[in-house]
OpenMM code with the backbone's topology and positions (N, CA, C; nanometers):
from openmm import Vec3, app, unit

residues = "MET ALA PHE GLU ASN ARG ASP GLY LYS LYS ILE SER TYR GLU CYS SER LYS LEU ILE GLU GLU LEU LYS LYS ASP ILE ALA GLU PHE GLY GLY GLU LYS LEU VAL TYR VAL ILE THR GLU LYS GLN GLU ASP VAL VAL ILE TYR LYS ASP TYR PHE LEU ALA ALA ARG ASP LYS SER SER ILE GLU LEU LYS GLY LYS GLU LYS LEU LYS ILE MET THR ALA SER ALA LEU LEU ILE LEU TYR LYS MET GLU ASN SER ILE PHE".split()
positions = [
    Vec3(-0.2389, 1.2701, 0.6539),
    Vec3(-0.2751, 1.2228, 0.7849),
    Vec3(-0.2199, 1.0820, 0.8002),
    Vec3(-0.1282, 1.0644, 0.8911),
    Vec3(-0.0690, 0.9337, 0.9179),
    Vec3(-0.1731, 0.8426, 0.9833),
    Vec3(-0.1466, 0.7138, 0.9820),
    Vec3(-0.2340, 0.6207, 1.0523),
    Vec3(-0.2111, 0.6370, 1.2022),
    Vec3(-0.3137, 0.6123, 1.2793),
    Vec3(-0.3027, 0.6241, 1.4238),
    Vec3(-0.3312, 0.4884, 1.4874),
    Vec3(-0.2421, 0.4445, 1.5758),
    Vec3(-0.2663, 0.3168, 1.6424),
    Vec3(-0.3598, 0.3368, 1.7612),
    Vec3(-0.3937, 0.2305, 1.8286),
    Vec3(-0.4930, 0.2407, 1.9365),
    Vec3(-0.4432, 0.3204, 2.0566),
    Vec3(-0.3127, 0.3447, 2.0641),
    Vec3(-0.2578, 0.4269, 2.1717),
    Vec3(-0.2508, 0.5745, 2.1328),
    Vec3(-0.2983, 0.6064, 2.0122),
    Vec3(-0.2969, 0.7449, 1.9654),
    Vec3(-0.1673, 0.7869, 1.8988),
    Vec3(-0.0736, 0.6941, 1.8824),
    Vec3(0.0549, 0.7247, 1.8192),
    Vec3(0.0363, 0.7272, 1.6669),
    Vec3(0.0908, 0.8307, 1.6030),
    Vec3(0.0845, 0.8441, 1.4572),
    Vec3(0.1940, 0.7574, 1.3947),
    Vec3(0.1530, 0.6739, 1.2996),
    Vec3(0.2461, 0.5839, 1.2314),
    Vec3(0.2454, 0.6196, 1.0832),
    Vec3(0.3621, 0.6479, 1.0292),
    Vec3(0.3715, 0.6795, 0.8861),
    Vec3(0.4797, 0.5923, 0.8219),
    Vec3(0.4779, 0.5907, 0.6893),
    Vec3(0.5723, 0.5095, 0.6135),
    Vec3(0.6046, 0.5859, 0.4850),
    Vec3(0.7298, 0.6142, 0.4617),
    Vec3(0.7724, 0.6905, 0.3445),
    Vec3(0.7448, 0.6092, 0.2183),
    Vec3(0.6570, 0.6615, 0.1332),
    Vec3(0.6238, 0.5882, 0.0107),
    Vec3(0.5991, 0.6823, -0.1077),
    Vec3(0.6660, 0.7989, -0.1098),
    Vec3(0.6443, 0.8937, -0.2194),
    Vec3(0.6783, 0.8353, -0.3562),
    Vec3(0.7807, 0.7524, -0.3649),
    Vec3(0.8133, 0.6905, -0.4946),
    Vec3(0.7025, 0.5950, -0.5375),
    Vec3(0.6467, 0.5204, -0.4426),
    Vec3(0.5354, 0.4302, -0.4748),
    Vec3(0.4124, 0.5083, -0.5193),
    Vec3(0.3889, 0.6236, -0.4593),
    Vec3(0.2758, 0.7082, -0.4984),
    Vec3(0.2905, 0.7511, -0.6440),
    Vec3(0.4082, 0.7962, -0.6807),
    Vec3(0.4311, 0.8405, -0.8194),
    Vec3(0.4171, 0.7246, -0.9181),
    Vec3(0.4704, 0.6088, -0.8819),
    Vec3(0.4600, 0.4895, -0.9670),
    Vec3(0.3130, 0.4486, -0.9835),
    Vec3(0.2389, 0.4514, -0.8729),
    Vec3(0.0981, 0.4119, -0.8768),
    Vec3(0.0153, 0.5109, -0.9586),
    Vec3(0.0459, 0.6396, -0.9488),
    Vec3(-0.0254, 0.7399, -1.0301),
    Vec3(-0.0068, 0.7116, -1.1789),
    Vec3(0.1130, 0.6730, -1.2176),
    Vec3(0.1398, 0.6389, -1.3580),
    Vec3(0.0605, 0.5153, -1.3994),
    Vec3(0.0559, 0.4145, -1.3127),
    Vec3(-0.0210, 0.2936, -1.3435),
    Vec3(-0.1704, 0.3245, -1.3539),
    Vec3(-0.2200, 0.4125, -1.2686),
    Vec3(-0.3608, 0.4512, -1.2747),
    Vec3(-0.3898, 0.5247, -1.4049),
    Vec3(-0.2988, 0.6125, -1.4471),
    Vec3(-0.3163, 0.6846, -1.5732),
    Vec3(-0.3201, 0.5873, -1.6908),
    Vec3(-0.2402, 0.4822, -1.6836),
    Vec3(-0.2331, 0.3853, -1.7930),
    Vec3(-0.3443, 0.2809, -1.7874),
    Vec3(-0.3751, 0.2282, -1.6694),
    Vec3(-0.4672, 0.1145, -1.6572),
    Vec3(-0.6017, 0.1485, -1.5924),
    Vec3(-0.6115, 0.2652, -1.5296),
    Vec3(-0.7349, 0.3060, -1.4630),
    Vec3(-0.7330, 0.2750, -1.3145),
    Vec3(-0.8124, 0.3502, -1.2396),
    Vec3(-0.8164, 0.3376, -1.0952),
    Vec3(-0.8821, 0.2112, -1.0450),
    Vec3(-0.9612, 0.1465, -1.1312),
    Vec3(-1.0299, 0.0235, -1.0906),
    Vec3(-0.9438, -0.1015, -1.1115),
    Vec3(-0.8242, -0.0825, -1.1653),
    Vec3(-0.7314, -0.1939, -1.1848),
    Vec3(-0.6994, -0.2570, -1.0491),
    Vec3(-0.7083, -0.3884, -1.0410),
    Vec3(-0.6770, -0.4572, -0.9153),
    Vec3(-0.5257, -0.4714, -0.8993),
    Vec3(-0.4818, -0.4543, -0.7755),
    Vec3(-0.3397, -0.4682, -0.7436),
    Vec3(-0.3247, -0.5586, -0.6218),
    Vec3(-0.2150, -0.6331, -0.6193),
    Vec3(-0.1763, -0.7087, -0.5008),
    Vec3(-0.0887, -0.6158, -0.4177),
    Vec3(-0.1179, -0.6076, -0.2900),
    Vec3(-0.0459, -0.5159, -0.2019),
    Vec3(0.0227, -0.5954, -0.0909),
    Vec3(0.1508, -0.5693, -0.0722),
    Vec3(0.2246, -0.6306, 0.0379),
    Vec3(0.2038, -0.5419, 0.1604),
    Vec3(0.1509, -0.6033, 0.2672),
    Vec3(0.1246, -0.5300, 0.3912),
    Vec3(0.2031, -0.5929, 0.5061),
    Vec3(0.2192, -0.5139, 0.6097),
    Vec3(0.2822, -0.5647, 0.7315),
    Vec3(0.2310, -0.4827, 0.8494),
    Vec3(0.2010, -0.5481, 0.9566),
    Vec3(0.1533, -0.4786, 1.0754),
    Vec3(0.2739, -0.4250, 1.1519),
    Vec3(0.2721, -0.2934, 1.1792),
    Vec3(0.3782, -0.2286, 1.2554),
    Vec3(0.3136, -0.1434, 1.3631),
    Vec3(0.3493, -0.1669, 1.4853),
    Vec3(0.2951, -0.0928, 1.5993),
    Vec3(0.1421, -0.0923, 1.5971),
    Vec3(0.0841, -0.2064, 1.5653),
    Vec3(-0.0601, -0.2279, 1.5648),
    Vec3(-0.1335, -0.1547, 1.4516),
    Vec3(-0.0618, -0.1204, 1.3457),
    Vec3(-0.1196, -0.0534, 1.2292),
    Vec3(-0.0743, -0.1275, 1.1037),
    Vec3(-0.1643, -0.1449, 1.0084),
    Vec3(-0.1275, -0.2092, 0.8814),
    Vec3(-0.0582, -0.1069, 0.7927),
    Vec3(0.0620, -0.1403, 0.7481),
    Vec3(0.1410, -0.0566, 0.6584),
    Vec3(0.1378, -0.1200, 0.5197),
    Vec3(0.1200, -0.0369, 0.4182),
    Vec3(0.1141, -0.0824, 0.2785),
    Vec3(0.2511, -0.0556, 0.2175),
    Vec3(0.3276, -0.1632, 0.1932),
    Vec3(0.4697, -0.1518, 0.1614),
    Vec3(0.5039, -0.1525, 0.0130),
    Vec3(0.4274, -0.2242, -0.0678),
    Vec3(0.4581, -0.2357, -0.2108),
    Vec3(0.3351, -0.2919, -0.2802),
    Vec3(0.3359, -0.2874, -0.4127),
    Vec3(0.2219, -0.3413, -0.4865),
    Vec3(0.2664, -0.3970, -0.6212),
    Vec3(0.1803, -0.4804, -0.6772),
    Vec3(0.2017, -0.5387, -0.8092),
    Vec3(0.0673, -0.5443, -0.8795),
    Vec3(0.0665, -0.5221, -1.0084),
    Vec3(-0.0585, -0.5336, -1.0831),
    Vec3(-0.1098, -0.6759, -1.0706),
    Vec3(-0.2395, -0.6916, -1.0537),
    Vec3(-0.2980, -0.8228, -1.0283),
    Vec3(-0.2887, -0.9163, -1.1481),
    Vec3(-0.2522, -0.8658, -1.2632),
    Vec3(-0.2350, -0.9523, -1.3801),
    Vec3(-0.1186, -1.0499, -1.3588),
    Vec3(-0.0292, -1.0160, -1.2696),
    Vec3(0.0854, -1.1013, -1.2359),
    Vec3(0.0369, -1.2187, -1.1502),
    Vec3(0.1010, -1.3317, -1.1635),
    Vec3(0.0685, -1.4487, -1.0825),
    Vec3(0.1123, -1.4224, -0.9381),
    Vec3(0.0160, -1.4208, -0.8459),
    Vec3(0.0496, -1.3854, -0.7077),
    Vec3(0.1436, -1.4852, -0.6410),
    Vec3(0.1516, -1.6071, -0.6916),
    Vec3(0.2431, -1.7050, -0.6315),
    Vec3(0.3894, -1.6675, -0.6559),
    Vec3(0.4134, -1.5739, -0.7483),
    Vec3(0.5510, -1.5314, -0.7752),
    Vec3(0.5942, -1.4154, -0.6848),
    Vec3(0.5033, -1.3670, -0.6014),
    Vec3(0.5354, -1.2566, -0.5111),
    Vec3(0.5910, -1.3139, -0.3817),
    Vec3(0.7128, -1.2750, -0.3502),
    Vec3(0.7808, -1.3284, -0.2320),
    Vec3(0.7503, -1.2419, -0.1100),
    Vec3(0.6970, -1.3043, -0.0071),
    Vec3(0.6690, -1.2354, 0.1186),
    Vec3(0.7752, -1.2712, 0.2204),
    Vec3(0.8112, -1.1739, 0.3045),
    Vec3(0.9148, -1.1958, 0.4058),
    Vec3(0.8586, -1.1687, 0.5444),
    Vec3(0.9013, -1.2459, 0.6402),
    Vec3(0.8627, -1.2228, 0.7789),
    Vec3(0.7126, -1.2244, 0.7994),
    Vec3(0.6589, -1.1147, 0.8510),
    Vec3(0.5169, -1.1033, 0.8831),
    Vec3(0.4357, -1.0375, 0.7716),
    Vec3(0.4928, -1.0266, 0.6528),
    Vec3(0.4213, -0.9640, 0.5413),
    Vec3(0.3035, -1.0503, 0.4977),
    Vec3(0.1990, -0.9818, 0.4504),
    Vec3(0.0809, -1.0486, 0.3973),
    Vec3(0.0458, -0.9854, 0.2636),
    Vec3(-0.0365, -1.0552, 0.1876),
    Vec3(-0.0784, -1.0067, 0.0571),
    Vec3(-0.2274, -0.9748, 0.0614),
    Vec3(-0.2617, -0.8573, 0.0100),
    Vec3(-0.3991, -0.8104, 0.0072),
    Vec3(-0.4306, -0.7671, -0.1358),
    Vec3(-0.5560, -0.7733, -0.1773),
    Vec3(-0.5936, -0.7263, -0.3097),
    Vec3(-0.6920, -0.6106, -0.2947),
    Vec3(-0.6745, -0.5071, -0.3777),
    Vec3(-0.7624, -0.3894, -0.3758),
    Vec3(-0.7475, -0.3144, -0.5071),
    Vec3(-0.8291, -0.2115, -0.5257),
    Vec3(-0.8161, -0.1318, -0.6469),
    Vec3(-0.6978, -0.0360, -0.6323),
    Vec3(-0.6449, 0.0059, -0.7457),
    Vec3(-0.5332, 0.1001, -0.7452),
    Vec3(-0.5744, 0.2328, -0.6806),
    Vec3(-0.6978, 0.2780, -0.7053),
    Vec3(-0.7455, 0.4040, -0.6454),
    Vec3(-0.7505, 0.3958, -0.4937),
    Vec3(-0.7985, 0.2841, -0.4405),
    Vec3(-0.8043, 0.2668, -0.2955),
    Vec3(-0.6634, 0.2681, -0.2367),
    Vec3(-0.5704, 0.2018, -0.3032),
    Vec3(-0.4324, 0.1983, -0.2546),
    Vec3(-0.3707, 0.3377, -0.2569),
    Vec3(-0.4006, 0.4160, -0.3589),
    Vec3(-0.3449, 0.5518, -0.3664),
    Vec3(-0.3887, 0.6344, -0.2457),
    Vec3(-0.5130, 0.6227, -0.2066),
    Vec3(-0.5624, 0.6945, -0.0882),
    Vec3(-0.4839, 0.6508, 0.0357),
    Vec3(-0.4647, 0.5204, 0.0509),
    Vec3(-0.3911, 0.4673, 0.1668),
    Vec3(-0.2450, 0.5113, 0.1652),
    Vec3(-0.1816, 0.5080, 0.0475),
    Vec3(-0.0428, 0.5524, 0.0379),
    Vec3(-0.0296, 0.6991, 0.0798),
    Vec3(-0.1214, 0.7834, 0.0349),
    Vec3(-0.1143, 0.9254, 0.0699),
    Vec3(-0.1296, 0.9448, 0.2209),
    Vec3(-0.2166, 0.8658, 0.2818),
    Vec3(-0.2343, 0.8754, 0.4269),
    Vec3(-0.1087, 0.8328, 0.5015),
    Vec3(-0.0532, 0.7174, 0.4620),
    Vec3(0.0618, 0.6659, 0.5367),
    Vec3(0.1890, 0.7430, 0.5078),
    Vec3(0.1941, 0.8185, 0.3995),
    Vec3(0.3120, 0.8960, 0.3653),
    Vec3(0.3207, 1.0246, 0.4471),
    Vec3(0.2100, 1.0671, 0.5030),
    Vec3(0.2026, 1.1905, 0.5803),
    Vec3(0.2451, 1.1662, 0.7250),
    Vec3(0.3043, 1.2659, 0.7869),
    Vec3(0.3436, 1.2500, 0.9267),
    Vec3(0.2409, 1.3095, 1.0227),
    Vec3(0.1398, 1.3768, 0.9690),
    Vec3(0.0369, 1.4375, 1.0555),
    Vec3(-0.0993, 1.3815, 1.0226),
] * unit.nanometer
topology = app.Topology()
chain = topology.addChain("A")
for resn in residues:
    res = topology.addResidue(resn, chain)
    for name in ("N", "CA", "C"):
        topology.addAtom(name, app.Element.getBySymbol(name[0]), res)
């Protein structure tokens, strides 16, 4: 299920490679592992573009344009990635 903006438009973002990478990290570190997530608002919807394990110094993460950094568990991010990867 893609994200839906306030106008009812479905917004999705191709992230199948990130899903597979995150599944491997969850298998190794657990779903409660904190991750830094690069987000960007597109068409009034927050898109989750990339992530880094929170053990990394967040000041080394380069943000571009309107990107922002958010922190959450790996399990929560996996749910969001699956939603945004879908077109329906």
